[in-house]
C-alpha positions as CSV (number, residue, x, y, z in Angstrom):
1,M,106.9,93.2,123.2
2,A,107.0,89.7,121.2
3,R,103.5,91.3,119.2
4,T,104.7,94.1,118.8
5,L,108.2,92.7,117.4
6,V,105.5,91.6,114.8
7,V,103.2,93.7,114.0
8,N,106.7,96.0,113.2
9,T,107.7,93.1,111.3
10,L,104.6,92.5,108.7
11,V,104.0,95.7,108.3
12,L,107.4,96.9,107.2
13,I,107.9,93.3,104.9
14,E,104.3,94.5,103.7
15,I,105.0,98.0,103.2
16,I,108.2,96.7,101.1
17,Y,105.9,94.6,99.1
18,L,104.4,97.4,97.8
19,I,106.9,99.3,96.2
20,H,108.1,95.3,94.9
21,V,105.3,95.2,93.2
22,R,104.6,98.3,92.0
23,A,108.7,98.8,91.1
24,T,108.0,95.8,88.6
25,E,104.6,95.9,87.6
26,G,104.6,94.4,83.9
27,Q,108.7,95.8,84.1
28,Q,112.2,93.7,82.2
29,Q,113.5,96.7,84.2
30,P,112.1,97.2,88.1
31,R,111.6,100.7,88.6
32,I,110.5,102.3,91.8
33,E,107.6,104.5,90.1
34,L,105.5,105.6,94.2
35,T,101.8,107.9,93.0
36,R,100.6,110.3,95.6
37,A,98.2,107.4,96.5
38,V,101.3,105.2,97.0
39,V,102.9,107.9,99.2
40,I,100.4,108.5,101.7
41,G,99.4,105.2,102.2
42,I,102.9,104.7,103.5
43,L,103.2,107.2,105.5
44,S,99.5,106.6,106.9
45,V,100.5,103.5,108.0
46,V,104.0,104.0,109.0
47,I,102.3,107.0,110.9
48,A,99.5,104.3,112.2
49,Q,102.5,101.7,114.0
50,V,104.3,104.5,115.4
51,L,100.7,105.0,116.9
52,Y,100.2,101.9,117.6
53,T,103.3,100.6,119.2
54,Y,104.1,103.9,121.7
55,L,100.5,105.3,122.0
56,P,99.9,103.9,125.8
57,V,95.9,104.0,125.3
58,L,96.3,101.2,122.3
59,Q,99.2,99.8,123.7
60,Q,96.4,99.5,126.0
61,L,93.5,98.2,123.8
62,F,96.3,96.1,121.6
63,E,97.9,94.4,124.8
64,S,101.3,95.9,122.9
65,T,104.7,96.7,124.4
66,P,106.6,99.8,123.5
67,L,109.9,98.8,121.5
68,T,113.4,100.1,122.4
69,D,115.7,101.5,119.2
70,E,117.1,98.3,119.7
71,L,114.5,96.2,119.1
72,L,113.6,97.8,116.1
73,I,116.5,97.1,114.4
74,A,114.9,93.8,114.3
75,P,111.6,94.3,112.3
76,L,113.5,96.4,109.9
77,L,116.5,93.7,109.0
78,V,113.9,91.4,108.7
79,A,112.3,93.6,106.2
80,A,115.3,94.0,104.0
81,I,115.8,90.2,103.3
82,V,112.7,90.3,102.5
83,G,113.2,93.5,99.6
84,V,116.4,91.1,98.6
85,L,115.1,88.5,98.9
86,M,112.2,89.2,96.5
87,Q,114.5,91.2,93.9
88,L,116.6,88.2,93.8
89,E,112.7,86.3,92.7
90,Y,112.1,88.5,90.1
91,R,115.1,88.5,88.7
92,I,115.3,84.6,88.4
93,R,112.2,84.2,87.6
94,G,113.0,87.3,84.2
95,S,115.5,85.0,83.6
96,R,113.9,81.9,82.7
97,A,111.2,83.9,81.5
98,R,114.0,85.2,78.6
99,S,115.8,81.9,78.4
100,H,111.7,80.0,77.7
101,C,111.3,83.3,75.2
102,S,114.3,82.6,72.6
103,P,113.9,81.1,69.3
104,L,115.1,77.3,69.1
105,T,118.6,77.6,66.4
């Protein structure tokens, strides 16, 4: 069960990271702009993750176990916290860069 929780958590964090990078790349103000390719990629990963978690053949192959609804909350919470931390880091880094670029008076 621990393996399945970790894999699900990492996959969710990777999705959050992808969205974060897409939203903040070269932007002063973050803006989520998901292309069709990104949406298809995210959906593909989510489908693969559901199959990994709940399809008996893949459970046996990867030694994973199905997660209950209560256990699914943990990966979602961790991914949400990581997303908030990424956004805080982006804002801190951005405010530092702006303060260093201001002309000396």
